[in-house]
C-alpha positions, 0 to 999 in steps of 0.5 A: 692518516694518509701517508701520501706526502702531499695529501691535504691534512684532514682537519674538518674530518678530524675536528669532531674526533679531537673533540671526542678524544679531549673529552675522554682524556678529561673524563678519565682523569677525573675518574681516577681521582685528578682534581683538574686536568687539561688536554691538548691534541694537535696535528700538523704537516710540512713540506720544505724544499731547498736548492743550491747551485741550481740543484735540489739539495734537500726535501723535507716532509713532516707530519706529526701529531700529539696528545699532551695531558696535564693532571692536578692533584690539588697543587701537584702537577704532572704531564705526559704526552703521546702520538698514539690516539688509541683509547688504550694510549690515552688512558696510559698517558693520563695514568702517566700524568697522574703518577707524576703529579702524585709524587711531585711536590706541591706548588701553591701557584700550580693549577688551571686558570680561573674559570672567569678568565677563560675565553668564551668567544673564539673568533675566526681570525682567518689563520689557515690558508693551505698551500696546495703545492707539490715538491716539483712546484716548490723546487721550481719557485726556489730555483726562480729565487736563486736564478734571480739573485745570480742574474743581479751581478756576476759578483753573486758567485754562490748561495747558501741555498734558496728554500720554499716551505709550507706548513699547516696544522690544527689543535684542540685545547680543553680543560675540566673548568669548561674550556674547549677551543682550537683552530686550524693554522698555516705558515709559508715561507720563501727565503734565500742567502746569496754569497757575493765576492770571492777569495778573502773578500766574500759576503753573505746576506739573506731575505725572506717572505713569511705569510699565513696565506701564500697569496701574500708572499712577496714575489720570489724573483724580488726576494732574490734580487733584493737579497743579492743586492744586500750581499753585494753591498757588503763587499765594501766592508771594513772596521771603523774606529772605537767611539760613541755614535748614533745607532740606527737599527734596521727595521728587521733588527729593531723587532729585537728591541720588542723582543727584549722587552717581552723577555724583560717584562715576562712573568718568569723573569720577574718572579725569579727577580731575574729582570731589570724591569722588576717593580716598573709597572706604571714607571717610565721605561722608554722615551715619552714619544713611544708606544707599544701595543698588543693586538691579538685579533689582527686577521691572518697575523702570526701572533693572532689568537682569541686565547692563550696556551691555557685557554685564557682569553686574550686582549688588545691593550697598551703595553707601554704608553707615552713611554710608561710600562702599563702591563707585564706578560703573565700566564696563570702560574707566573701571575700567581707567583707575583700575586697578580692576574694572568694577562693571557700571555701563556705562550708568548706575546700577541702581535706587538707594535712599536710606534712613535708620536713623532713618526711622519709618513715620509720617514722611510729609511733614507729619511731616518739616515738623514735624521741620524746624520753621522752614525752606524746603520745596523743590519746584522747582530751576532751572538746573544749578549743581553743580560736581562738581570742588569740590562747590559747589552753587547752584540757583534754587529755588521752594518754601514757607516753613514756621514751626512745622511749617506751610506759611505761603506759597509762595516764589519767586525765591530761590537755595539754596547749599551744598557736596554734601559738607556737604549729605550730612553734614548730612542729618538725616532721610529721609521715609517718603514714598518716591517713584521717579523713573526708577531712583532712589528716596527720601523727602523729605530734611531738611538741617540748614542751607543758605544762601538768597539772597532779598531 
């Protein structure tokens, strides 16, 4: 591999090498007595440039590669990894995994996926769009973002930095039940966190754009200006009185409600009986106008793949239909623990989308504020206060007090609280102001009422 920091990753050249190495690892594992084995080879590189106060603050260049091997002795499992792709290192890694497997307690749920669950048709989902960018160009873009933020107002006095990052890689996964598949991928990001105000009245907000294809990134100057406007809007922040009020989650935060669904409906939480959604299949868990869909086959999307981390084929499906839970998020292991079949979600969910049958095309954020009338628009959450055993939800929050559908002032130092089971059922509207963050998409989400602890 080249050590030049901006050289392109040799993906095409290494594809055949990866296939040969994966097959060698699998064949060797079988030759020393393994009943089954899986091997994954991966290689990636990245560049991140951050600027602050018009100076380059950091330049990070990464280049990584790994061989990960899992071997089975019946229901005993062992894993090992290496960054050395030589034949000797490959054998040593398989030997290490085999040694661990033989001294590990048997687990009846351990094992490779059933052969009939493995993906056989691997679709090109256009997930690899390299960005031919060097350090100087990345720094120039980051400086453009920072300059645009500062030009919005003299009150933008500083920044926590603007950054430009690019990342690409490829991998190949194989197992002894006939699966062999992989693909190249990329991810690129532009971000900034401006600081507004001075002395005891300083506020910070941020904005970013992230895409697989760099041509789809938002305009750098627009990112800077919008982030600055968000920081400036916070300068009117003060506390509000304690009470129960309608709460509107801004779309970038509302995706967290989808993340909570994945966590609560994941096989790991369910088989450990650590979820309030235990035994909830086929039962109402959300308001009856809500739907959650999963689609792994959206071109260029962050959560797209024809197979999961075990090689199991993914599927487009309904997770919640008219408020009723239709499916969990299961790997082969967690499915066996629950006496069920894998859903192809080893490694997580694939492009979840929350929608409402009530949403109209004109339901942008101002329209959602009108729907709320008087209440709290949440734009930032602080802390990790979610108990998935009970569903209890308590988070520090920042946002804006709204009266008669109009923002009055920013709000800080408050806590919002409720229970996820109640919050999901009390969602009265989902906006048309959809945004995608990672593998989740939703508009703003209006909840009928939550407790707000202020002063």
